[in-house]
N, CA, C and O of each residue as an XYZ file, in Angstrom:
920
protein
N     -24.365    -26.129     14.351
C     -23.235    -26.564     13.530
C     -21.963    -25.920     14.058
O     -21.911    -24.700     14.213
N     -20.942    -26.712     14.335
C     -19.705    -26.183     14.904
C     -18.705    -25.848     13.805
O     -18.800    -26.329     12.676
N     -17.749    -25.013     14.173
C     -16.695    -24.624     13.237
C     -15.716    -25.778     13.013
O     -15.461    -26.581     13.911
N     -15.175    -25.840     11.795
C     -14.203    -26.875     11.452
C     -12.805    -26.299     11.240
O     -11.828    -27.045     11.172
N     -12.708    -24.977     11.136
C     -11.415    -24.321     10.898
C     -10.992    -23.532     12.131
O     -11.831    -22.951     12.820
N      -9.688    -23.512     12.410
C      -9.174    -22.736     13.535
C      -8.968    -21.277     13.123
O      -8.937    -20.951     11.936
N      -8.828    -20.403     14.132
C      -8.556    -18.995     13.852
C      -7.239    -18.840     13.083
O      -7.135    -18.003     12.187
N      -6.242    -19.646     13.436
C      -4.941    -19.555     12.763
C      -5.071    -19.906     11.285
O      -4.471    -19.250     10.434
N      -5.856    -20.940     10.978
C      -6.066    -21.301      9.573
C      -6.736    -20.159      8.807
O      -6.365    -19.871      7.669
N      -7.721    -19.511      9.430
C      -8.413    -18.407      8.765
C      -7.481    -17.213      8.575
O      -7.515    -16.556      7.534
N      -6.641    -16.928      9.589
C      -5.700    -15.815      9.468
C      -4.710    -16.060      8.332
O      -4.418    -15.160      7.544
N      -4.200    -17.285      8.257
C      -3.245    -17.615      7.200
C      -3.932    -17.634      5.833
O      -3.320    -17.276      4.826
N      -5.185    -18.043      5.794
C      -5.938    -18.011      4.539
C      -6.135    -16.567      4.083
O      -5.942    -16.256      2.908
N      -6.514    -15.693      4.997
C      -6.745    -14.289      4.671
C      -5.472    -13.613      4.201
O      -5.506    -12.761      3.313
N      -4.336    -13.993      4.800
C      -3.049    -13.399      4.423
C      -2.415    -14.083      3.222
O      -1.297    -13.748      2.832
N      -3.134    -15.053      2.628
C      -2.641    -15.806      1.476
C      -1.304    -16.470      1.788
O      -0.378    -16.447      0.977
N      -1.220    -17.066      2.992
C       0.013    -17.706      3.441
C      -0.110    -19.222      3.491
O       0.744    -19.890      4.074
N      -1.166    -19.777      2.885
C      -1.359    -21.223      2.887
C      -0.840    -21.840      1.589
O      -0.938    -21.221      0.530
N      -0.286    -23.059      1.660
C       0.050    -23.781      0.429
C      -1.215    -23.999     -0.406
O      -2.327    -23.978      0.121
N      -1.032    -24.206     -1.698
C      -2.172    -24.307     -2.616
C      -3.149    -25.412     -2.202
O      -4.364    -25.211     -2.223
N      -2.611    -26.581     -1.825
C      -3.496    -27.699     -1.469
C      -4.311    -27.381     -0.224
O      -5.511    -27.648     -0.181
N      -3.665    -26.812      0.785
C      -4.376    -26.476      2.023
C      -5.377    -25.356      1.779
O      -6.460    -25.350      2.364
N      -5.019    -24.409      0.917
C      -5.940    -23.312      0.621
C      -7.213    -23.856     -0.040
O      -8.318    -23.418      0.281
N      -7.056    -24.799     -0.950
C      -8.220    -25.403     -1.602
C      -9.098    -26.131     -0.589
O     -10.326    -26.086     -0.669
N      -8.453    -26.804      0.363
C      -9.204    -27.517      1.393
C      -9.993    -26.540      2.265
O     -11.153    -26.785      2.596
N      -9.348    -25.426      2.634
C     -10.023    -24.411      3.450
C     -11.200    -23.816      2.690
O     -12.275    -23.628      3.259
N     -11.007    -23.520      1.411
C     -12.089    -22.935      0.617
C     -13.276    -23.891      0.503
O     -14.429    -23.460      0.473
N     -12.987    -25.190      0.440
C     -14.077    -26.176      0.392
C     -14.887    -26.144      1.685
O     -16.117    -26.183      1.664
N     -14.167    -26.071      2.823
C     -14.861    -25.999      4.112
C     -15.687    -24.721      4.200
O     -16.828    -24.750      4.662
N     -15.120    -23.598      3.759
C     -15.836    -22.328      3.810
C     -17.121    -22.369      2.990
O     -18.121    -21.755      3.362
N     -17.091    -23.089      1.881
C     -18.287    -23.171      1.033
C     -19.371    -24.047      1.650
O     -20.542    -23.934      1.288
N     -18.985    -24.920      2.580
C     -19.937    -25.866      3.178
C     -20.350    -25.499      4.600
O     -21.370    -25.981      5.092
N     -19.558    -24.642      5.268
C     -19.769    -24.393      6.698
C     -20.108    -22.928      6.971
O     -19.203    -22.092      6.971
N     -21.358    -22.591      7.201
C     -21.742    -21.214      7.529
C     -21.001    -20.648      8.743
O     -20.606    -19.483      8.696
N     -20.789    -21.409      9.835
C     -20.058    -20.831     10.969
C     -18.630    -20.412     10.611
O     -18.141    -19.390     11.091
N     -17.964    -21.204      9.767
C     -16.609    -20.843      9.361
C     -16.620    -19.631      8.432
O     -15.742    -18.772      8.514
N     -17.610    -19.567      7.554
C     -17.727    -18.405      6.658
C     -17.963    -17.128      7.458
O     -17.388    -16.084      7.152
N     -18.809    -17.211      8.483
C     -19.081    -16.044      9.331
C     -17.838    -15.650     10.119
O     -17.572    -14.461     10.296
N     -17.073    -16.629     10.592
C     -15.836    -16.332     11.328
C     -14.843    -15.621     10.424
O     -14.153    -14.703     10.867
N     -14.758    -16.037      9.148
C     -13.864    -15.369      8.201
C     -14.317    -13.939      7.956
O     -13.497    -13.023      7.890
N     -15.637    -13.750      7.818
C     -16.151    -12.391      7.594
C     -15.809    -11.466      8.751
O     -15.409    -10.323      8.528
N     -15.959    -11.935      9.969
C     -15.639    -11.122     11.148
C     -14.153    -10.825     11.224
O     -13.755     -9.724     11.607
N     -13.323    -11.808     10.857
C     -11.880    -11.593     10.866
C     -11.485    -10.557      9.823
O     -10.632     -9.707     10.081
N     -12.101    -10.624      8.645
C     -11.822     -9.632      7.599
C     -12.180     -8.234      8.072
O     -11.422     -7.289      7.855
N     -13.332     -8.100      8.718
C     -13.772     -6.783      9.186
C     -12.842     -6.230     10.252
O     -12.493     -5.050     10.218
N     -12.432     -7.074     11.207
C     -11.569     -6.596     12.285
C     -10.173     -6.273     11.770
O      -9.542     -5.332     12.249
N      -9.682     -7.041     10.798
C      -8.353     -6.791     10.240
C      -8.341     -5.501      9.447
O      -7.389     -4.725      9.541
N      -9.390     -5.258      8.664
C      -9.475     -4.015      7.906
C      -9.544     -2.818      8.844
O      -8.922     -1.789      8.583
N     -10.297     -2.943      9.936
C     -10.391     -1.849     10.907
C      -9.038     -1.573     11.547
O      -8.694     -0.419     11.805
N      -8.270     -2.630     11.804
C      -6.943     -2.460     12.390
C      -6.038     -1.677     11.470
O      -5.277     -0.825     11.928
N      -6.106     -1.955     10.156
C      -5.253     -1.242      9.217
C      -5.613      0.240      9.145
O      -4.738      1.100      9.050
N      -6.924      0.525      9.193
C      -7.357      1.922      9.110
C      -6.887      2.721     10.321
O      -6.498      3.880     10.178
N      -6.916      2.123     11.508
C      -6.600      2.861     12.735
C      -5.120      2.851     13.082
O      -4.663      3.713     13.832
N      -4.352      1.890     12.551
C      -2.942      1.800     12.883
C      -2.118      1.504     11.644
O      -2.412      0.531     10.950
N      -1.080      2.311     11.326
C      -0.209      1.989     10.195
C       0.552      0.713     10.476
O       0.817      0.406     11.638
N       0.917     -0.050      9.439
C       1.601     -1.315      9.648
C       2.897     -1.163     10.432
O       3.748     -0.348     10.076
N       3.051     -1.943     11.498
C       4.250     -1.861     12.333
C       5.498     -2.197     11.547
O       6.539     -1.569     11.740
N       5.409     -3.192     10.648
C       6.584     -3.577      9.872
C       7.045     -2.433      8.988
O       8.245     -2.264      8.769
N       6.091     -1.632      8.470
C       6.466     -0.496      7.627
C       7.199      0.557      8.439
O       8.213      1.092      7.990
N       6.697      0.861      9.632
C       7.351      1.850     10.492
C       8.762      1.401     10.850
O       9.685      2.214     10.879
N       8.930      0.116     11.121
C      10.240     -0.398     11.482
C      11.226     -0.276     10.336
O      12.417     -0.072     10.569
N      10.746     -0.399      9.078
C      11.642     -0.267      7.947
C      12.087      1.179      7.772
O      13.212      1.438      7.346
N      11.199      2.127      8.101
C      11.559      3.540      7.964
C      12.472      4.000      9.093
O      13.461      4.691      8.850
N      12.143      3.618     10.335
C      12.922      4.000     11.505
C      13.161      2.761     12.356
O      12.471      2.568     13.357
N      14.130      1.906     11.981
C      14.308      0.624     12.670
C      14.691      0.812     14.129
O      15.715      1.434     14.409
N      13.903      0.294     15.071
C      14.253      0.379     16.487
C      15.084     -0.823     16.903
O      15.134     -1.829     16.194
N      15.727     -0.717     18.044
C      16.365     -1.883     18.625
C      15.283     -2.715     19.278
O      14.538     -2.223     20.126
N      15.193     -3.980     18.883
C      14.087     -4.790     19.392
C      14.571     -6.178     19.744
O      15.575     -6.661     19.220
N      13.843     -6.805     20.634
C      14.164     -8.166     21.033
C      13.541     -9.140     20.054
O      12.804     -8.739     19.153
N      13.841    -10.443     20.232
C      13.333    -11.451     19.309
C      11.813    -11.503     19.308
O      11.196    -11.671     18.256
N      11.199    -11.357     20.501
C       9.732    -11.459     20.547
C       9.082    -10.287     19.841
O       7.990    -10.434     19.292
N       9.733     -9.104     19.839
C       9.190     -7.974     19.088
C       9.265     -8.243     17.584
O       8.395     -7.823     16.821
N      10.323     -8.953     17.170
C      10.426     -9.307     15.760
C       9.265    -10.171     15.306
O       8.734     -9.990     14.210
N       8.866    -11.130     16.169
C       7.718    -11.976     15.845
C       6.442    -11.144     15.751
O       5.617    -11.365     14.865
N       6.279    -10.184     16.669
C       5.090     -9.336     16.617
C       5.064     -8.521     15.335
O       4.008     -8.344     14.727
N       6.249     -8.013     14.916
C       6.313     -7.247     13.679
C       5.915     -8.090     12.479
O       5.224     -7.610     11.581
N       6.353     -9.351     12.462
C       6.006    -10.232     11.356
C       4.498    -10.479     11.300
O       3.903    -10.469     10.223
N       3.881    -10.702     12.473
C       2.434    -10.910     12.510
C       1.690     -9.661     12.065
O       0.672     -9.751     11.378
N       2.204     -8.476     12.462
C       1.567     -7.223     12.044
C       1.646     -7.064     10.539
O       0.700     -6.583      9.915
N       2.774     -7.466      9.944
C       2.920     -7.362      8.494
C       1.893     -8.225      7.785
O       1.309     -7.800      6.788
N       1.661     -9.456      8.299
C       0.657    -10.338      7.696
C      -0.723     -9.708      7.784
O      -1.477     -9.711      6.811
N      -1.054     -9.163      8.960
C      -2.372     -8.539      9.142
C      -2.532     -7.335      8.232
O      -3.595     -7.144      7.641
N      -1.480     -6.511      8.109
C      -1.564     -5.310      7.274
C      -1.728     -5.675      5.808
O      -2.518     -5.059      5.094
N      -0.976     -6.680      5.360
C      -1.089     -7.107      3.968
C      -2.496     -7.595      3.673
O      -3.092     -7.231      2.659
N      -3.022     -8.422      4.566
C      -4.374     -8.950      4.366
C      -5.398     -7.827      4.356
O      -6.327     -7.835      3.549
N      -5.227     -6.854      5.260
C      -6.203     -5.772      5.367
C      -6.210     -4.896      4.134
O      -7.275     -4.567      3.613
N      -5.012     -4.507      3.651
C      -4.964     -3.613      2.506
C      -5.475     -4.309      1.257
O      -6.169     -3.695      0.447
N      -5.141     -5.589      1.089
C      -5.673     -6.326     -0.052
C      -7.175     -6.493      0.054
O      -7.884     -6.462     -0.952
N      -7.667     -6.672      1.290
C      -9.109     -6.777      1.497
C      -9.791     -5.478      1.090
O     -10.831     -5.507      0.432
N      -9.216     -4.329      1.474
C      -9.781     -3.032      1.107
C      -9.835     -2.900     -0.404
O     -10.838     -2.443     -0.951
N      -8.741     -3.304     -1.099
C      -8.709     -3.220     -2.549
C      -9.828     -4.052     -3.158
O     -10.555     -3.576     -4.030
N      -9.970     -5.302     -2.697
C     -10.972     -6.181     -3.284
C     -12.372     -5.675     -3.011
O     -13.241     -5.751     -3.880
N     -12.604     -5.154     -1.803
C     -13.921     -4.608     -1.466
C     -14.243     -3.419     -2.351
O     -15.365     -3.293     -2.842
N     -13.251     -2.531     -2.561
C     -13.484     -1.344     -3.369
C     -13.699     -1.696     -4.836
O     -14.437     -1.003     -5.536
N     -13.066     -2.762     -5.305
C     -13.282     -3.166     -6.678
C     -14.728     -3.591     -6.891
O     -15.263     -3.418     -7.986
N     -15.369     -4.143     -5.869
C     -16.759     -4.579     -5.985
C     -17.737     -3.427     -5.854
O     -18.915     -3.574     -6.179
N     -17.261     -2.278     -5.379
C     -18.127     -1.131     -5.145
C     -17.765     -0.020     -6.131
O     -16.711      0.598     -5.975
N     -18.601      0.261     -7.149
C     -18.268      1.266     -8.154
C     -18.100      2.657     -7.579
O     -17.482      3.509     -8.217
N     -18.636      2.917     -6.376
C     -18.508      4.237     -5.778
C     -17.124      4.454     -5.172
O     -16.706      5.596     -4.981
N     -16.408      3.367     -4.867
C     -15.096      3.504     -4.228
C     -14.057      2.675     -4.984
O     -13.233      1.996     -4.371
N     -14.100      2.731     -6.295
C     -13.238      1.909     -7.119
C     -11.768      2.283     -6.968
O     -11.409      3.454     -7.093
N     -10.916      1.295     -6.699
C      -9.474      1.488     -6.754
C      -9.036      1.098     -8.152
O      -9.211     -0.049     -8.563
N      -8.473      2.035     -8.878
C      -8.157      1.802    -10.277
C      -7.141      0.683    -10.428
O      -6.063      0.723     -9.835
N      -7.493     -0.312    -11.226
C      -6.554     -1.361    -11.560
C      -6.224     -2.324    -10.446
O      -5.303     -3.128    -10.591
N      -6.949     -2.274     -9.323
C      -6.652     -3.187     -8.233
C      -5.331     -2.913     -7.561
O      -4.702     -3.836     -7.042
N      -4.889     -1.657     -7.555
C      -3.620     -1.269     -6.941
C      -3.885     -0.129     -5.966
O      -4.470      0.885     -6.346
N      -3.463     -0.283     -4.723
C      -3.618      0.759     -3.715
C      -2.273      1.114     -3.122
O      -1.287      0.414     -3.352
N      -2.221      2.203     -2.353
C      -0.951      2.565     -1.754
C      -1.130      3.231     -0.406
O      -2.220      3.658     -0.026
N      -0.003      3.303      0.307
C       0.061      3.812      1.673
C       1.291      4.718      1.728
O       2.397      4.286      1.405
N       1.096      5.987      2.141
C       2.192      6.957      2.159
C       2.427      7.429      3.586
O       1.474      7.752      4.295
N       3.686      7.474      4.015
C       4.018      8.001      5.338
C       5.057      9.104      5.208
O       5.809      9.160      4.234
N       5.086      9.978      6.206
C       6.096     11.037      6.293
C       6.867     10.848      7.594
O       6.278     10.611      8.648
N       8.183     10.953      7.505
C       9.046     10.751      8.662
C       9.872     12.006      8.923
O      10.449     12.588      8.005
N       9.917     12.415     10.204
C      10.818     13.494     10.617
C      11.459     13.101     11.940
O      11.359     11.949     12.363
N      12.119     14.055     12.598
C      12.836     13.723     13.836
C      11.907     13.309     14.967
O      12.358     12.748     15.966
N      10.619     13.578     14.821
C       9.667     13.239     15.874
C       9.001     11.886     15.661
O       8.343     11.378     16.569
N       9.159     11.292     14.479
C       8.551      9.996     14.233
C       7.952      9.890     12.842
O       8.292     10.668     11.950
N       7.066      8.931     12.661
C       6.456      8.613     11.362
C       4.941      8.658     11.489
O       4.380      8.183     12.476
N       4.280      9.231     10.484
C       2.819      9.285     10.493
C       2.290      8.962      9.104
O       2.974      9.153      8.099
N       1.065      8.471      9.071
C       0.411      8.131      7.815
C      -0.235      9.364      7.202
O      -0.850     10.161      7.911
N      -0.098      9.526      5.888
C      -0.685     10.668      5.197
C      -2.028     10.290      4.578
O      -2.254      9.146      4.183
N      -2.899     11.274      4.506
C      -4.163     11.139      3.796
C      -4.357     12.403      2.972
O      -3.456     13.239      2.904
N      -5.514     12.554      2.347
C      -5.767     13.730      1.510
C      -5.599     15.028      2.305
O      -6.137     15.173      3.402
N      -4.845     15.964      1.729
C      -4.638     17.305      2.291
C      -3.878     17.291      3.613
O      -4.018     18.225      4.403
N      -3.082     16.265      3.875
C      -2.277     16.246      5.091
C      -1.158     17.274      4.984
O      -0.466     17.306      3.966
N      -0.955     18.118      5.998
C       0.172     19.052      5.981
C       1.501     18.305      6.159
O       1.611     17.414      7.002
N       2.485     18.671      5.373
C       3.835     18.135      5.508
C       4.798     19.309      5.529
O       4.398     20.442      5.260
N       6.056     19.055      5.844
C       7.023     20.134      5.985
C       8.289     19.821      5.200
O       8.629     18.651      5.025
N       9.003     20.859      4.718
C      10.285     20.640      4.057
C      11.220     19.831      4.958
O      11.249     20.018      6.174
N      11.974     18.939      4.340
C      12.907     18.110      5.097
C      12.350     16.768      5.503
O      13.116     15.855      5.812
N      11.027     16.621      5.510
C      10.440     15.318      5.843
C      10.681     14.328      4.694
O      10.808     14.718      3.533
N      10.738     13.058      5.043
C      10.953     12.012      4.048
C       9.669     11.224      3.845
O       9.083     10.710      4.798
N       9.238     11.134      2.588
C       8.066     10.351      2.236
C       8.487      8.931      1.875
O       9.496      8.724      1.201
N       7.707      7.960      2.328
C       7.942      6.563      1.978
C       6.644      5.979      1.450
O       5.554      6.402      1.833
N       6.780      5.000      0.562
C       5.622      4.503     -0.177
C       5.517      2.986     -0.079
O       6.511      2.268     -0.190
N       4.283      2.512      0.132
C       3.994      1.094      0.228
C       2.828      0.792     -0.716
O       1.816      1.494     -0.702
N       2.972     -0.247     -1.529
C       1.991     -0.560     -2.561
C       1.374     -1.923     -2.294
O       2.072     -2.863     -1.914
N       0.068     -2.030     -2.493
C      -0.627     -3.319     -2.444
C      -1.277     -3.557     -3.795
O      -1.941     -2.672     -4.334
N      -1.087     -4.744     -4.339
C      -1.632     -5.048     -5.654
C      -2.232     -6.447     -5.664
O      -1.790     -7.327     -4.925
N      -3.238     -6.647     -6.504
C      -3.837     -7.967     -6.625
C      -3.161     -8.806     -7.711
O      -3.627     -9.898     -8.036
N      -2.049     -8.287     -8.275
C      -1.318     -9.008     -9.318
C       0.068     -8.361     -9.458
O       0.357     -7.342     -8.830
N       0.908     -8.967    -10.285
C       2.196     -8.336    -10.575
C       1.961     -7.094    -11.425
O       1.167     -7.119    -12.365
N       2.657     -6.005    -11.089
C       2.439     -4.743    -11.784
C       3.706     -3.894    -11.660
O       4.540     -4.132    -10.787
N       3.839     -2.909    -12.539
C       4.979     -1.991    -12.515
C       4.509     -0.646    -11.971
O       3.468     -0.135    -12.385
N       5.276     -0.072    -11.043
C       4.823      1.145    -10.368
C       5.936      2.189    -10.273
O       7.123      1.875    -10.363
N       5.515      3.432    -10.090
C       6.419      4.548     -9.808
C       5.596      5.625     -9.120
O       4.366      5.608     -9.174
N       6.282      6.563     -8.472
C       5.604      7.691     -7.824
C       6.111      8.987     -8.449
O       7.313      9.250     -8.484
N       5.171      9.787     -8.939
C       5.494     11.078     -9.557
C       4.767     12.168     -8.779
O       3.656     11.966     -8.290
N       5.414     13.331     -8.673
C       4.813     14.455     -7.955
C       4.598     15.632     -8.891
O       5.441     15.941     -9.733
N       3.445     16.286     -8.727
C       3.202     17.568     -9.387
C       3.242     18.641     -8.306
O       2.264     18.852     -7.589
N       4.365     19.305     -8.197
C       4.603     20.308     -7.156
C       4.530     21.712     -7.758
O       4.487     21.857     -8.980
N       4.514     22.752     -6.908
C       4.469     24.120     -7.440
C       5.637     24.452     -8.372
O       5.516     25.318     -9.239
N       6.764     23.764     -8.193
C       7.927     24.058     -9.034
C       8.118     23.044    -10.162
O       9.184     23.008    -10.778
N       7.099     22.214    -10.448
C       7.203     21.330    -11.599
C       6.811     19.896    -11.299
O       6.246     19.593    -10.248
N       7.124     19.016    -12.252
C       6.848     17.583    -12.138
C       8.136     16.860    -11.789
O       9.192     17.146    -12.353
N       8.043     15.910    -10.844
C       9.239     15.209    -10.376
C       8.957     13.722    -10.209
O       7.855     13.324     -9.831
N       9.971     12.907    -10.495
C       9.893     11.479    -10.196
C      10.434     11.270     -8.790
O      11.609     11.532     -8.533
N       9.590     10.800     -7.875
C      10.011     10.564     -6.497
C      10.568      9.150     -6.301
O      11.525      8.952     -5.552
N       9.969      8.182     -6.972
C      10.430      6.801     -6.802
C      10.001      5.982     -8.020
O       8.898      6.176     -8.532
N      10.856      5.071     -8.491
C      12.232      4.862     -8.037
C      13.111      6.068     -8.361
O      12.860      6.799     -9.319
N      14.146      6.259     -7.543
C      15.038      7.401     -7.742
C      15.659      7.352     -9.134
O      15.767      8.377     -9.807
N      16.066      6.159     -9.562
C      16.547      5.987    -10.927
C      15.325      5.880    -11.814
O      14.726      4.810    -11.927
N      14.948      6.991    -12.448
C      13.664      7.072    -13.135
C      13.596      6.418    -14.495
O      12.619      6.605    -15.220
N      14.623      5.643    -14.863
C      14.614      5.028    -16.190
C      13.817      3.732    -16.236
O      13.557      3.204    -17.318
N      13.427      3.215    -15.079
C      12.723      1.934    -15.058
C      11.770      1.883    -13.873
O      12.174      2.132    -12.737
N      10.504      1.560    -14.135
C       9.518      1.423    -13.061
C       9.839      0.191    -12.223
O      10.469     -0.754    -12.699
N       9.398      0.217    -10.972
C       9.630     -0.905    -10.059
C       8.585     -1.990    -10.292
O       7.388     -1.704    -10.336
N       9.032     -3.227    -10.441
C       8.093     -4.340    -10.570
C       7.751     -4.857     -9.182
O       8.640     -5.194     -8.400
N       6.462     -4.919     -8.880
C       6.024     -5.460     -7.596
C       5.160     -6.684     -7.859
O       4.452     -6.760     -8.864
N       5.229     -7.624     -6.952
C       4.428     -8.835     -7.068
C       3.101     -8.650     -6.336
O       2.884     -7.636     -5.673
N       2.233     -9.622     -6.460
C       0.953     -9.575     -5.766
C       1.190     -9.541     -4.260
O       2.012    -10.294     -3.737
N       0.467     -8.665     -3.565
C       0.644     -8.540     -2.127
C       1.065     -7.133     -1.750
O       0.715     -6.164     -2.424
N       1.812     -7.030     -0.679
C       2.218     -5.742     -0.122
C       3.708     -5.550     -0.331
O       4.493     -6.431      0.018
N       4.121     -4.406     -0.897
C       5.530     -4.139     -1.203
C       5.900     -2.727     -0.770
O       5.189     -1.773     -1.083
N       7.006     -2.594     -0.052
C       7.553     -1.282      0.282
C       8.495     -0.861     -0.845
O       9.436     -1.587     -1.165
N       8.254      0.296     -1.446
C       9.159      0.803     -2.473
C      10.472      1.185     -1.796
O      10.457      1.965     -0.844
N      11.611      0.655     -2.261
C      12.886      0.908     -1.568
C      13.252      2.385     -1.474
O      13.869      2.805     -0.495
N      12.880      3.176     -2.476
C      13.271      4.584     -2.493
C      12.192      5.467     -1.882
O      11.001      5.278     -2.131
N      12.626      6.435     -1.078
C      11.726      7.455     -0.562
C      12.069      8.794     -1.196
O      12.887      8.856     -2.114
N      11.459      9.852     -0.719
C      11.706     11.185     -1.271
C      11.760     12.193     -0.143
O      10.827     12.293      0.654
N      12.853     12.945     -0.071
C      12.958     13.995      0.938
C      12.411     15.290      0.349
O      12.829     15.713     -0.729
N      11.481     15.916      1.053
C      10.821     17.118      0.558
C      11.761     18.321      0.604
O      12.464     18.534      1.592
N      11.765     19.107     -0.484
C      12.623     20.284     -0.532
C      11.931     21.484      0.110
O      10.914     21.324      0.783
N      12.474     22.682     -0.093
C      11.973     23.879      0.588
C      10.769     24.521     -0.098
O      10.173     25.447      0.453
N      10.404     24.050     -1.276
C       9.263     24.637     -1.979
C       7.966     24.305     -1.246
O       7.699     23.141     -0.949
N       7.152     25.338     -0.952
C       5.907     25.112     -0.216
C       4.711     25.295     -1.146
O       4.827     25.886     -2.219
N       3.562     24.780     -0.716
C       2.338     24.907     -1.495
C       1.648     23.570     -1.670
O       2.087     22.557     -1.126
N       0.564     23.571     -2.433
C      -0.191     22.341     -2.687
C       0.574     21.444     -3.656
O       1.143     21.915     -4.641
N       0.579     20.167     -3.366
C       1.311     19.206     -4.189
C       0.456     17.951     -4.323
O      -0.241     17.562     -3.387
N       0.516     17.327     -5.488
C      -0.223     16.075     -5.702
C       0.756     14.963     -6.022
O       1.575     15.074     -6.934
N       0.655     13.880     -5.249
C       1.453     12.687     -5.507
C       0.618     11.733     -6.346
O      -0.588     11.606     -6.135
N       1.253     11.067     -7.289
C       0.563     10.097     -8.126
C       1.282      8.756     -8.067
O       2.484      8.673     -8.320
N       0.533      7.708     -7.731
C       1.052      6.358     -7.901
C       0.723      5.950     -9.329
O      -0.448      5.830     -9.689
N       1.750      5.738    -10.143
C       1.572      5.293    -11.515
C       1.703      3.777    -11.545
O       2.612      3.226    -10.924
N       0.821      3.100    -12.249
C       0.911      1.654    -12.360
C       0.521      1.213    -13.757
O      -0.313      1.830    -14.420
N       1.150      0.122    -14.186
C       0.879     -0.423    -15.505
C       1.224     -1.904    -15.503
O       2.109     -2.346    -14.771
N       0.519     -2.661    -16.327
C       0.837     -4.080    -16.462
C       2.111     -4.294    -17.272
O       2.678     -5.387    -17.265
N       2.563     -3.253    -17.970
C       3.771     -3.338    -18.787
C       4.850     -2.411    -18.236
O       4.526     -1.393    -17.624
N       6.142     -2.744    -18.442
C       7.225     -1.869    -17.971
C       7.114     -0.480    -18.622
O       6.640     -0.347    -19.750
N       7.560      0.546    -17.890
C       7.569      1.902    -18.438
C       8.703      2.710    -17.815
O       9.262      2.327    -16.787
N       9.032      3.827    -18.449
C      10.082      4.710    -17.945
C       9.423      5.891    -17.233
O       8.774      6.708    -17.886
N       9.574      6.004    -15.910
C       8.921      7.092    -15.168
C       9.271      8.484    -15.686
O       8.408      9.362    -15.709
N      10.525      8.704    -16.105
C      10.894     10.041    -16.578
C      10.131     10.412    -17.852
O       9.755     11.569    -18.041
N       9.909      9.437    -18.712
C       9.142      9.721    -19.934
C       7.684      9.992    -19.608
O       7.064     10.865    -20.215
N       7.132      9.251    -18.654
C       5.756      9.502    -18.237
C       5.641     10.884    -17.610
O       4.683     11.615    -17.863
N       6.633     11.238    -16.783
C       6.633     12.578    -16.179
C       6.588     13.651    -17.251
O       5.812     14.601    -17.148
N       7.425     13.506    -18.293
C       7.468     14.510    -19.353
C       6.150     14.563    -20.117
O       5.708     15.635    -20.530
N       5.521     13.395    -20.305
C       4.229     13.376    -20.999
C       3.168     14.094    -20.166
O       2.383     14.882    -20.694
N       3.149     13.814    -18.857
C       2.176     14.467    -17.979
C       2.417     15.973    -17.933
O       1.472     16.759    -17.882
N       3.678     16.363    -17.952
C       4.023     17.790    -17.948
C       3.423     18.497    -19.162
O       3.064     19.673    -19.102
N       3.322     17.751    -20.264
C       2.781     18.316    -21.499
C       1.290     18.050    -21.669
O       0.733     18.257    -22.747
N       0.645     17.585    -20.588
C      -0.796     17.404    -20.615
C      -1.279     16.136    -21.277
O      -2.444     16.049    -21.666
N      -0.399     15.136    -21.417
C      -0.770     13.894    -22.082
C      -0.641     12.726    -21.115
O       0.404     12.548    -20.490
N      -1.699     11.927    -20.990
C      -1.658     10.723    -20.166
C      -1.524      9.512    -21.071
O      -2.453      9.208    -21.819
N      -0.397      8.809    -21.028
C      -0.190      7.655    -21.914
C      -1.235      6.574    -21.677
O      -1.651      6.356    -20.539
N      -1.669      5.889    -22.746
C      -2.650      4.797    -22.590
C      -2.052      3.630    -21.812
O      -0.843      3.401    -21.836
N      -2.917      2.901    -21.126
C      -2.466      1.738    -20.367
C      -1.890      2.071    -19.011
O      -1.433      1.181    -18.294
N      -1.907      3.351    -18.645
C      -1.338      3.788    -17.368
C      -2.456      4.165    -16.406
O      -3.406      4.846    -16.791
N      -2.346      3.725    -15.157
C      -3.306      4.093    -14.122
C      -2.641      5.055    -13.148
O      -1.494      4.849    -12.749
N      -3.365      6.112    -12.762
C      -2.830      7.116    -11.845
C      -3.726      7.207    -10.614
O      -4.926      7.453    -10.734
N      -3.150      7.011     -9.439
C      -3.897      7.122     -8.184
C      -3.352      8.333     -7.426
O      -2.229      8.272     -6.925
N      -4.116      9.446     -7.323
C      -3.583     10.681     -6.743
C      -3.740     10.762     -5.225
O      -4.616     10.128     -4.635
N      -2.866     11.559     -4.612
C      -3.003     11.936     -3.207
C      -2.493     13.371     -3.070
O      -1.331     13.655     -3.360
N      -3.367     14.266     -2.629
C      -2.997     15.669     -2.475
C      -2.437     15.923     -1.076
O      -3.014     15.483     -0.082
N      -1.312     16.632     -1.002
C      -0.725     17.028      0.280
C      -0.484     18.527      0.263
O      -0.525     19.147     -0.800
N      -0.234     19.114      1.418
C       0.032     20.542      1.520
C       1.371     20.725      2.220
O       1.519     20.400      3.398
N       2.347     21.251      1.477
C       3.681     21.432      2.057
C       3.783     22.861      2.587
O       3.607     23.832      1.850
N       4.069     22.960      3.877
C       4.166     24.268      4.524
C       5.261     24.274      5.568
O       5.543     23.252      6.194
N       5.881     25.437      5.752
C       6.948     25.563      6.740
C       6.349     25.619      8.132
O       5.259     26.156      8.328
N       7.070     25.058      9.104
C       6.574     25.045     10.475
C       7.333     26.053     11.318
O       7.060     26.192     12.510
């Protein structure tokens, strides 16, 4: 049995870039054609692996925009599609696995930028005063988000900078416009991605967390970092 869908159709389907009618047609073929279903599975696996090994190029360009030619712009756009598909794929896979559950179907990607470049952070990554943190969120639905930090010197709202209103993000991949420059305080710090289906005020949530209270309806996704002088 031969394939009926092209690689481009599968890539656009995975990135949720197809019109509704075409997407329905592709899904019908996938339900009837084992070779096409297997091709989609392999594409999902390779795209997820790409995201794990390489941070999204479009995200790096937004943090430190390089001078680029038109063809590099096209490559950046394709990388953004692949990264969005991969991170959403990771979220959906983790939702199906109770051992690796992503709370609320919302995941995030944190990078640190200094004069030497940009790198992706993971649990217990060392960072240094003066570095700028940037945040990228992937969600399976529209949701309201903010980033709060529990540092040695207290609780802080990192993003949005104007802490009176959480940022509304749509389904897919979103770069939070505001970043956070790390101050001189060193030690262990925990970043929290706060998310809720309803609007909220990050400063009020920060104050509640400071007093040991987690408001209902709020999801918190932590990431521990270690701030140290170099």
